[in-house]
C-alpha positions in Angstrom: -63.7 -13.7 25.0 -63.3 -10.0 24.0 -62.0 -7.5 26.5 -63.3 -3.9 26.3 -60.7 -1.2 25.6 -62.9 1.7 26.8 -62.8 0.9 30.5 -61.5 3.6 32.9 -58.1 2.5 34.1 -55.3 3.5 36.5 -52.0 2.1 37.5 -51.8 0.0 40.6 -49.1 1.0 43.0 -45.4 0.9 42.1 -43.0 -1.9 41.3 -39.7 -2.5 43.2 -37.8 -0.6 40.5 -40.0 2.5 40.9 -41.9 2.0 37.7 -45.8 2.1 37.8 -47.5 -1.1 38.6 -50.0 -2.9 36.3 -52.8 -1.0 34.6 -56.2 -2.1 36.0 -59.9 -1.3 35.6 -60.9 1.3 38.2 -63.4 -1.1 39.7 -62.1 -4.3 41.1 -64.3 -7.4 41.4 -64.3 -8.9 44.9 -64.9 -12.6 45.0 -65.3 -13.5 48.7 -68.5 -15.7 48.3 -67.4 -17.5 45.2 -67.5 -21.3 45.7 -69.6 -21.0 48.9 -72.7 -18.7 48.8 -72.2 -18.1 45.1 -72.0 -21.5 43.3 -69.4 -22.0 40.6 -71.6 -21.7 37.6 -72.9 -18.3 38.8 -69.4 -17.2 39.8 -68.3 -18.0 36.2 -71.2 -15.9 34.8 -70.2 -13.0 37.0 -66.6 -13.2 36.0 -67.6 -13.4 32.4 -69.7 -10.3 32.6 -67.0 -8.4 34.4 -64.6 -9.1 31.5 -67.2 -8.4 28.9 -67.8 -5.0 30.5 -64.0 -4.2 30.5 -63.1 -5.3 34.0 -59.5 -6.6 34.4 -58.9 -6.6 38.2 -60.0 -9.5 40.4 -59.5 -9.7 44.2 -59.6 -12.8 46.4 -57.9 -14.2 49.5 -56.5 -17.5 50.6 -59.1 -17.7 53.4 -62.4 -17.0 51.5 -64.7 -18.2 52.9 -63.6 -20.5 55.7 -66.4 -19.4 58.0 -69.1 -20.9 55.7 -70.3 -24.5 56.5 -68.1 -27.1 55.0 -65.5 -24.6 53.7 -61.8 -24.6 54.2 -61.0 -21.1 52.9 -59.6 -22.0 49.5 -63.0 -22.0 47.7 -62.7 -18.6 46.0 -59.2 -19.1 44.8 -60.1 -22.5 43.3 -63.1 -21.1 41.4 -61.0 -18.3 40.0 -58.3 -20.7 39.0 -60.7 -23.0 37.2 -62.3 -20.0 35.5 -58.9 -18.6 34.3 -57.9 -22.0 33.0 -61.3 -22.6 31.2 -61.4 -19.1 29.6 -57.7 -18.8 28.9 -57.6 -15.3 30.4 -54.7 -15.3 32.8 -52.8 -12.6 30.9 -55.8 -10.4 30.6 -56.5 -10.4 34.4 -54.6 -8.6 37.2 -55.0 -11.0 40.1 -54.8 -10.0 43.7 -54.9 -12.3 46.7 -54.2 -12.0 50.4 -52.4 -14.2 53.0 -52.1 -14.2 56.7 -55.7 -14.7 57.9 -56.3 -18.4 56.9 -56.9 -20.6 60.0 -54.0 -22.9 60.8 -55.0 -25.6 63.2 -57.7 -26.0 65.9 -58.9 -23.2 68.1 -60.7 -19.9 67.8 -60.0 -17.5 65.0 -58.2 -15.0 64.8 -55.9 -16.6 67.3 -55.5 -19.5 64.8 -54.7 -17.3 61.8 -51.6 -18.4 60.0 -49.9 -15.0 60.5 -47.2 -13.2 58.6 -44.0 -15.0 59.5 -41.7 -15.8 56.6 -42.6 -19.5 56.8 -46.3 -18.8 56.9 -46.2 -16.3 54.1 -44.2 -18.6 51.8 -46.4 -21.6 52.6 -49.5 -19.5 52.0 -48.3 -18.2 48.6 -47.4 -21.7 47.5 -51.0 -22.7 48.3 -52.5 -19.7 46.5 -50.4 -20.3 43.4 -51.5 -23.9 43.3 -55.2 -23.1 43.8 -55.2 -20.3 41.3 -53.3 -22.3 38.7 -50.7 -19.7 38.0 -47.0 -19.0 38.5 -47.4 -15.4 39.7 -49.6 -13.2 41.8 -50.0 -9.7 40.5 -50.8 -8.1 43.8 -50.1 -9.8 47.1 -51.6 -8.4 50.4 -50.8 -9.1 54.0 -54.4 -9.6 55.1 -54.5 -8.7 58.8 -52.0 -7.6 61.4 -49.6 -10.0 63.0 -47.7 -8.2 65.8 -46.3 -11.5 67.1 -43.8 -11.5 64.2 -41.1 -8.8 63.8 -42.1 -6.4 61.0 -38.6 -6.9 59.6 -39.4 -10.6 59.0 -42.7 -9.9 57.2 -41.1 -7.2 55.1 -38.3 -9.5 54.2 -40.7 -12.3 53.3 -42.8 -10.2 51.0 -39.8 -8.4 49.4 -38.2 -11.8 48.8 -41.2 -13.1 46.8 -41.0 -10.0 44.5 -37.2 -10.5 44.0 -37.9 -14.1 43.1 -40.5 -13.2 40.5 -43.6 -14.9 42.0 -45.2 -11.6 43.0 -45.3 -8.3 41.1 -46.7 -5.6 43.4 -47.2 -5.7 47.2 -50.1 -4.5 49.4 -51.4 -4.5 52.9 -54.8 -4.6 54.4 -56.4 -3.9 57.8 -53.3 -2.3 59.3 -52.7 1.0 61.0 -51.0 3.8 59.2 -47.9 3.9 61.5 -47.3 0.2 60.8 -47.7 0.7 57.1 -45.3 3.6 57.1 -42.8 1.7 59.2 -42.9 -1.3 56.9 -42.5 0.8 53.8 -39.5 2.5 55.4 -37.9 -0.8 56.4 -38.3 -2.1 52.8 -36.7 1.0 51.3 -33.8 0.9 53.7 -33.3 -2.8 52.9 -33.5 -2.3 49.1 -36.7 -4.5 49.0 -40.0 -4.0 47.4 -42.5 -2.5 49.8 -46.2 -2.0 50.1 -47.6 0.3 47.4 -51.3 -0.7 47.8 -53.5 -0.4 50.9 -56.9 -2.0 51.1 -59.2 -0.9 54.0 -62.9 -0.6 54.5 -64.0 2.8 53.2 -67.3 4.2 52.1 -69.2 7.5 51.9 -70.7 7.2 55.3 -68.3 7.8 58.2 -68.1 5.4 61.2 -69.6 6.6 64.4 -67.0 7.6 67.0 -65.5 4.6 68.7 -66.9 2.1 66.2 -64.8 -1.0 65.7 -64.6 -3.6 62.9 -63.0 -6.6 64.5 -59.8 -7.6 62.7 -60.8 -5.1 59.9 -60.0 -1.4 59.9 -61.9 1.5 58.3 -59.7 4.0 56.5 -58.8 6.8 59.0 -58.3 10.5 58.3 -54.6 9.8 58.9 -54.4 7.1 56.3 -56.2 9.3 53.7 -53.7 12.1 54.4 -50.8 9.7 54.1 -52.1 8.4 50.8 -52.5 11.9 49.4 -48.9 12.8 50.2 -47.3 9.6 48.9 -47.5 9.4 45.1 -47.5 5.8 43.9 -49.5 4.5 46.8 -52.9 3.2 45.7 -55.8 3.2 48.2 -58.5 0.5 47.7 -61.8 0.4 49.4 -63.6 -2.8 50.4 -67.3 -3.0 51.4 -67.8 0.4 49.7 -71.5 -0.3 49.2 -72.1 -1.6 52.8 -73.4 -4.9 51.3 -76.4 -3.2 49.7 -77.5 -0.9 52.5 -77.4 2.2 50.4 -80.0 0.9 47.9 -81.9 -2.0 49.5 -84.5 -0.8 52.0 -84.5 -4.2 53.6 -80.9 -3.8 54.7 -80.3 -1.4 57.6 -77.3 0.7 57.8 -74.7 -1.2 59.8 -74.5 -0.3 63.4 -71.0 1.1 63.0 -72.4 3.8 60.7 -75.7 4.4 62.5 -75.5 7.9 64.0 -76.7 11.4 63.2 -73.9 12.2 60.8 -75.1 9.4 58.6 -78.6 10.7 58.5 -77.4 13.9 56.9 -75.1 12.2 54.5 -77.8 9.8 53.4 -80.1 12.7 52.7 -77.4 14.4 50.5 -76.8 11.1 48.8 -80.5 10.6 48.0 -80.6 14.2 46.5 -77.7 13.6 44.2 -79.1 10.2 43.2 -82.4 11.8 42.2 -80.7 14.6 40.3 -78.5 12.2 38.3 -81.0 9.3 37.8 -78.4 7.0 39.3 -78.8 4.7 42.3 -77.3 5.7 45.7 -74.7 3.0 45.3 -73.6 4.3 42.0 -73.2 7.8 43.4 -71.1 6.4 46.2 -68.8 4.7 43.7 -68.6 7.9 41.6 -67.7 9.8 44.7 -64.9 7.4 45.6 -63.5 7.3 42.1 -63.6 11.1 41.4 -62.3 12.7 44.6 -59.1 14.6 45.1 -57.7 11.3 46.3 -59.1 8.7 43.9 -60.0 5.5 45.6 -60.3 2.2 43.8 -63.4 0.4 45.0 -63.6 -3.4 45.4 -67.2 -4.3 44.6 -68.9 -7.6 45.3 -71.7 -9.2 43.3 -73.8 -12.3 43.6 -75.3 -12.0 40.1 -74.4 -10.4 36.8 -77.3 -7.9 37.1 -75.9 -6.8 40.5 -72.5 -6.4 39.0 -73.9 -4.4 36.1 -75.3 -1.8 38.5 -71.9 -1.2 40.0 -70.1 -1.1 36.6 -72.6 1.4 35.3 -71.1 3.9 37.8 -68.2 4.2 35.3 -70.6 6.5 33.3 -71.5 8.8 36.2 -69.5 12.0 36.7 -70.4 14.2 39.6 -70.3 18.0 39.2 -68.1 20.0 41.5 -71.2 21.3 43.2 -72.7 17.9 43.7 -69.4 16.6 45.2 -69.2 19.6 47.5 -72.7 18.9 48.8 -71.7 15.3 49.5 -68.4 16.3 51.1 -69.9 18.9 53.4 -73.0 17.0 54.6 -72.9 16.4 58.3 -75.2 16.3 61.3 -77.4 19.5 61.3 -76.7 20.3 57.7 -80.0 19.0 56.5 -81.9 21.8 58.2 -83.2 24.2 55.5 
């Protein structure tokens, strides 16, 4: 299967020796529903289209999607593993997965999450490698916080996997900025590989004050500032399109983003979409990719056509004036 050479790319974090991480397409394919809500044949078609369009970066987790009826959490990794084997594309794909959130035993999640102890991390990685049918993970994330385990232990476990060669680059998701900074400092002092990628929820709309996201976290102003001032740290955004709420009238804006500030920002977004002939979702992706802090979006798709809409955002470049209007839109700014 041919792989496009015209896709926008960027390096992903940094390796333990300080060299740039792998080169990836600037849109990452999220695969949470593969093997559950998206059956395997359709998942294969979406993955095929992603590669045909030049995509090289695929994101999953060892717990996707345990909450679906009859699922155990390994469905997405298994589908990707079978697709990689069938298509012979392992070396063409930069593969990211996450550990720490998979349920481990009876009880109520997230209390049952496997966590980030050294034993749990190593056992989780062994399972992911087996399901994915590979001997390496290009990007390994700690999926959710585990404050019951000393951070030194988690840092040592992740750094050890890099030293042993089963993991290339490290990342972290859904953790506070101070914890990320502390973990990176511990790794540096210990001579270990540290986190160089951070994946949080992030989108054009801003959460209402006090909004919470369960075990997830939305990128804070502090994290954005931290990423701007630390070269080599890659910020990735999950749920950047709010599961279709920007473009599908049948999907309301999630409650966490439903406040007057969003009204103004949605008005600005619609203006720019009309001017460019793009969809509102494509404008959001272009806004993320082209800012002073470029953010790498993780986009989901349940069909090749839906994926195409996101990938077409590669062709959209916002003017400085359009970006300024998007950046400055806030409650009260729509009054003319």
